[in-house]
C-alpha positions as CSV (number, residue, x, y, z in Angstrom):
1,A,-157.4,73.5,-203.3
2,L,-154.9,76.2,-202.8
3,L,-153.6,76.1,-206.4
4,D,-157.1,76.3,-207.8
5,T,-158.4,79.2,-205.7
6,P,-158.8,82.3,-207.7
7,E,-157.2,85.5,-206.3
8,E,-160.7,87.1,-206.4
9,M,-161.9,84.5,-203.9
10,W,-159.0,85.3,-201.6
11,E,-159.7,89.1,-201.8
12,A,-163.4,88.6,-201.1
13,A,-162.7,86.3,-198.2
14,F,-160.3,88.9,-196.6
15,N,-162.8,91.7,-197.2
16,I,-165.7,89.9,-195.7
17,N,-164.2,87.8,-193.0
18,T,-161.3,90.0,-191.8
19,H,-161.2,93.6,-193.2
20,A,-164.9,94.2,-192.3
21,H,-164.0,93.8,-188.6
22,R,-161.1,96.2,-189.0
23,W,-163.3,98.7,-190.8
24,A,-166.0,98.5,-188.2
25,A,-163.6,99.0,-185.4
26,K,-161.9,101.9,-187.1
27,H,-165.2,103.8,-187.2
28,L,-166.5,102.7,-183.8
29,L,-163.4,103.0,-181.6
30,P,-163.2,106.8,-181.5
31,G,-166.7,107.1,-180.0
32,W,-166.1,104.2,-177.6
33,L,-162.8,105.6,-176.4
34,A,-164.3,109.1,-175.9
35,R,-167.1,107.6,-173.8
36,G,-164.8,105.1,-172.0
37,E,-167.0,102.2,-173.0
38,G,-168.1,100.1,-176.0
39,Y,-168.7,96.6,-177.1
40,F,-167.4,94.8,-180.1
41,C,-168.9,91.4,-180.9
42,S,-166.9,89.8,-183.7
43,T,-168.4,86.9,-185.7
44,A,-165.7,84.5,-186.7
45,S,-166.1,80.7,-186.7
46,A,-164.8,77.5,-185.1
47,A,-162.7,77.5,-188.3
48,G,-160.9,80.5,-186.8
49,L,-159.9,78.5,-183.8
50,L,-159.4,75.1,-185.5
51,S,-158.4,75.1,-189.2
52,Q,-161.2,73.9,-191.4
53,I,-160.9,71.2,-194.0
54,G,-161.6,72.6,-197.4
55,S,-161.4,76.3,-198.1
56,A,-158.0,77.8,-197.3
57,P,-159.3,81.4,-197.7
58,Y,-162.2,80.7,-195.3
59,S,-160.0,79.1,-192.6
60,M,-157.2,81.6,-192.9
61,T,-159.4,84.7,-192.8
62,K,-161.4,83.4,-189.9
63,H,-158.2,82.8,-187.9
64,A,-157.3,86.4,-188.7
65,A,-160.7,87.6,-187.4
66,V,-160.2,85.8,-184.1
67,A,-156.7,87.3,-183.8
68,F,-158.0,90.8,-184.5
69,A,-160.7,90.4,-181.8
70,E,-158.1,89.2,-179.4
71,W,-155.9,92.2,-180.3
72,L,-158.8,94.6,-179.8
73,S,-159.4,93.1,-176.3
74,I,-155.8,93.3,-175.4
75,T,-155.2,96.8,-176.8
76,Y,-158.4,98.5,-175.7
77,G,-159.8,96.3,-172.9
78,D,-158.4,98.6,-170.2
79,Q,-160.0,101.6,-171.9
80,G,-163.6,100.3,-171.5
81,V,-163.9,98.4,-174.8
82,R,-165.2,94.9,-174.2
83,V,-164.9,92.3,-176.9
84,S,-166.5,89.0,-177.6
85,C,-165.8,86.6,-180.5
86,L,-168.5,84.3,-181.8
87,C,-167.1,81.0,-183.1
88,P,-169.9,78.6,-184.1
89,Q,-169.2,75.4,-185.9
90,G,-172.2,74.6,-188.1
91,V,-175.2,77.0,-188.4
92,N,-178.1,76.4,-190.8
93,T,-177.4,79.3,-193.1
94,N,-177.2,79.8,-196.9
95,L,-173.4,79.7,-196.5
96,L,-173.4,76.2,-195.0
97,N,-176.0,75.0,-197.5
98,S,-174.5,76.6,-200.6
99,G,-172.5,73.5,-201.7
100,D,-171.4,70.0,-201.0
101,T,-167.7,70.8,-200.3
102,A,-165.3,68.9,-198.1
103,G,-165.5,71.7,-195.5
104,T,-169.3,71.5,-195.3
105,D,-169.2,67.7,-195.1
106,A,-166.7,67.9,-192.2
107,V,-168.8,70.5,-190.3
108,R,-171.9,68.3,-190.7
109,A,-169.9,65.1,-189.6
110,S,-168.3,66.8,-186.6
111,G,-171.3,68.0,-184.8
112,R,-174.8,69.3,-184.7
113,V,-175.9,72.0,-187.1
114,L,-177.6,74.8,-185.0
115,E,-180.4,77.1,-186.1
116,P,-179.5,80.8,-186.2
117,A,-181.9,81.5,-183.3
118,E,-180.0,79.0,-181.1
119,V,-176.7,80.7,-181.8
120,A,-178.2,84.1,-181.1
121,E,-179.5,82.9,-177.7
122,V,-176.0,81.6,-176.7
123,A,-174.3,84.7,-178.0
124,L,-176.6,87.0,-176.0
125,G,-175.9,85.1,-172.8
126,V,-172.1,85.3,-173.3
127,I,-172.3,89.0,-174.2
128,E,-174.3,89.7,-171.1
129,A,-171.6,87.9,-169.1
130,E,-169.0,89.9,-170.9
131,T,-166.7,87.0,-171.7
132,F,-164.5,86.8,-174.8
133,L,-165.2,83.5,-176.5
134,I,-168.7,82.6,-177.6
135,L,-168.9,78.8,-178.4
136,P,-172.5,77.8,-179.3
137,H,-171.1,74.3,-180.0
138,P,-169.6,73.3,-176.6
139,E,-167.6,70.5,-178.3
140,V,-165.4,73.1,-180.0
141,L,-163.8,73.8,-176.6
142,T,-163.0,70.0,-176.3
143,F,-161.5,70.1,-179.8
144,M,-159.4,73.2,-178.9
145,Q,-158.1,71.3,-175.8
146,R,-157.2,68.3,-177.9
147,N,-155.5,70.6,-180.5
148,T,-153.3,72.3,-178.0
149,G,-152.7,69.2,-175.9
150,D,-151.0,67.3,-178.8
151,Y,-150.7,69.4,-181.9
152,D,-149.1,66.8,-184.1
153,R,-151.7,64.2,-183.1
154,W,-154.5,66.7,-183.9
155,L,-153.0,67.5,-187.3
156,G,-152.8,63.7,-188.1
157,G,-156.4,63.3,-187.0
158,M,-157.5,66.1,-189.2
159,R,-155.7,64.6,-192.2
160,K,-157.5,61.3,-191.5
161,L,-160.8,63.1,-191.4
162,Q,-160.0,65.0,-194.6
163,A,-159.2,61.6,-196.3
164,R,-162.6,60.3,-195.3
165,M,-164.4,63.4,-196.6
166,M,-162.7,63.4,-200.0
């Protein structure tokens, strides 16, 4: 819950999920711009496109990571810097398996949990095609369309899902 989340957790989430992208770009951009080409592949999450039930720091910082990748593409795309943003839903990692939180339960309930190798294969294909959004879980695109098609209905549905998870 927001009121119970320690400031240290917020700081760690911003450092890992958002600032790390900014720090990497800060150091890589000068060389890319000098060469007139470069590729930035950001790892965010479906939680960066569709707010996740559970952890406010995770969802908020993943949204920020997606926004930063979009900004990089807009700002430097015409200077040869290509950007992709990886937004998987559930991946069989230590992070997903670290606890039985509402967010983890929601991820497991909403779709298939992929193995890291499956995500890497999808990511490689999208990077080779040089498109922005990498969605290893195709259903995330459907969820995004529902979200933008009727935002209030989407929020109501997410509240219902949260109530079932808690």
